[in-house]
C-alpha positions as CSV (number, residue, x, y, z in Angstrom):
1,N,7.1,-9.8,23.7
2,N,10.9,-10.1,23.9
3,Q,10.6,-13.2,21.9
4,R,11.5,-11.6,18.8
5,N,14.8,-10.4,20.5
6,F,15.8,-13.8,21.6
7,R,18.2,-15.9,19.4
8,L,19.8,-19.2,20.5
9,I,23.1,-20.1,18.8
10,L,24.9,-23.4,19.3
11,N,28.5,-22.5,18.4
12,K,31.2,-25.2,17.7
13,A,28.3,-27.7,17.0
14,D,30.6,-29.3,14.5
15,T,32.8,-30.9,17.0
16,L,30.0,-33.2,18.1
17,T,29.0,-36.4,16.4
18,T,25.5,-36.6,14.8
19,D,24.1,-38.4,17.8
20,E,25.6,-36.1,20.3
21,F,24.5,-33.1,18.4
22,I,20.8,-34.4,18.2
23,R,21.0,-35.2,22.0
24,V,22.5,-31.8,23.0
25,R,20.1,-29.9,20.9
26,S,17.0,-31.7,22.0
27,A,18.0,-31.5,25.7
28,L,18.7,-27.8,25.4
29,M,15.4,-27.1,23.9
30,W,13.5,-29.4,26.4
31,N,15.1,-27.7,29.4
32,L,14.5,-24.2,28.0
33,R,10.8,-24.8,27.8
34,S,10.5,-24.5,31.5
35,V,12.7,-21.4,31.8
36,L,11.7,-19.2,29.0
37,P,8.3,-17.5,29.2
38,F,7.6,-17.7,25.5
39,P,4.8,-19.8,24.1
40,E,6.9,-21.0,21.3
41,Q,10.4,-22.2,21.4
42,P,13.1,-19.8,20.1
43,R,14.9,-20.6,16.8
44,C,18.0,-22.5,17.6
45,Y,20.9,-21.8,15.0
46,A,23.7,-24.4,15.0
47,G,27.1,-24.4,13.4
48,S,30.6,-23.3,13.8
49,F,30.8,-19.6,13.4
50,W,34.4,-19.1,12.4
51,D,36.4,-19.2,9.2
52,S,37.8,-22.6,9.2
53,Q,36.1,-25.7,7.9
54,H,33.5,-27.7,9.6
55,H,34.9,-30.8,11.4
56,T,31.7,-33.0,10.9
57,T,30.7,-33.5,7.4
58,A,27.4,-35.3,7.9
59,L,25.8,-32.2,9.3
60,H,27.6,-29.7,7.0
61,D,24.5,-28.8,5.0
62,V,22.5,-28.2,8.3
63,F,25.2,-25.9,9.6
64,E,25.4,-24.1,6.4
65,K,21.6,-23.5,6.3
66,D,21.6,-22.4,9.9
67,E,24.4,-20.0,9.4
68,T,22.8,-18.5,6.3
69,A,19.6,-18.1,8.1
70,L,21.2,-16.5,11.2
71,F,22.9,-13.8,9.1
72,Q,19.8,-13.1,7.2
73,D,17.8,-12.9,10.5
74,L,20.5,-10.5,11.9
75,A,20.4,-8.4,8.8
76,Q,16.6,-7.9,9.4
77,V,17.0,-6.6,12.9
78,P,17.0,-3.0,12.2
79,R,14.0,-3.3,9.9
80,N,12.1,-5.3,12.4
81,A,12.9,-2.7,15.1
82,T,11.6,0.1,13.0
83,I,8.3,-2.0,12.3
84,R,7.9,-2.9,15.9
85,K,8.3,0.8,16.9
86,L,5.8,1.9,14.4
87,N,3.3,-0.8,15.5
88,E,3.8,0.4,19.2
89,F,3.2,3.9,18.0
90,I,0.0,2.9,16.2
91,Q,-1.3,1.1,19.3
92,R,-0.7,4.2,21.4
93,A,-2.4,6.5,19.0
94,N,-5.3,4.2,18.9
95,R,-5.6,4.2,22.9
96,V,-5.2,8.1,22.9
97,K,-8.0,8.4,20.3
98,A,-10.2,5.9,22.3
99,H,-9.4,7.9,25.5
100,C,-10.3,11.2,23.7
101,L,-13.7,9.9,22.3
102,L,-14.6,8.5,25.8
103,M,-13.8,11.7,27.5
104,T,-15.6,13.7,25.0
105,K,-18.8,11.6,25.4
106,L,-18.5,11.8,29.2
107,R,-18.2,15.7,29.1
108,M,-21.1,15.9,26.8
109,D,-23.4,13.7,28.8
110,K,-22.1,14.7,32.2
111,P,-20.5,18.1,32.1
112,W,-19.9,17.9,35.9
113,V,-17.4,15.2,35.6
114,G,-13.9,16.4,36.7
115,L,-14.3,20.0,38.1
116,W,-17.1,19.5,40.5
117,D,-15.8,16.3,41.8
118,R,-12.4,17.8,42.4
119,L,-13.9,20.6,44.4
120,R,-15.8,18.4,46.6
121,G,-13.1,15.6,46.9
122,T,-15.3,12.9,45.6
123,S,-13.5,12.3,42.4
124,D,-12.4,8.7,43.1
125,K,-16.1,7.6,44.0
126,R,-17.4,9.3,40.8
127,K,-14.7,7.6,38.7
128,Q,-15.6,4.3,40.0
129,E,-19.4,4.9,39.2
130,L,-18.5,6.1,35.8
131,L,-16.4,2.9,35.3
132,D,-19.2,0.8,36.5
133,N,-21.8,2.2,34.2
134,L,-19.5,2.5,31.1
135,D,-21.7,0.4,29.1
136,D,-24.6,2.8,29.5
137,L,-22.6,5.6,28.1
138,C,-21.4,3.9,24.9
C-alpha cells in the first residue's frame, strides 16, 4: 500500500548520453522489479533538478516533462494523503458496522453468547463454534 508514497528520481541524468540514459534507466527498473514488493513499477522521474541548463539537448523535452510531472505529483501529496485517510476511515467504519450487525444478530439469536461462556470459562470453544457456523446465522 506504500506504492503511492514511493517516487524514483534520476537526478543529473542530463550528464549521460542518450544510449547511456536508456541503459541506466532500463537496468534500474529491471533490478528494482525483484526488490520492490509492488505489482507495478514505480514512476521514474528523470532530469537534472537544479537551476542550470541541461547538458544533453537530445532528451531536453523528456527531462522537462518529467520535472513538470514530478512537481505536479508533489503538489498533490497533501490532497492524496487526505483522500487516503478518508478512505481508511470509511473502511474502518464499515468494519465496525459489520461487527455491530453481526454481534446484534448473535445476541438476538443466542443471548447466552458472552456472559455465560465467560463464567464457565468456555468462551474460546464457543467462539470457534460460532465462527464455524457463521453461514447459518446470516
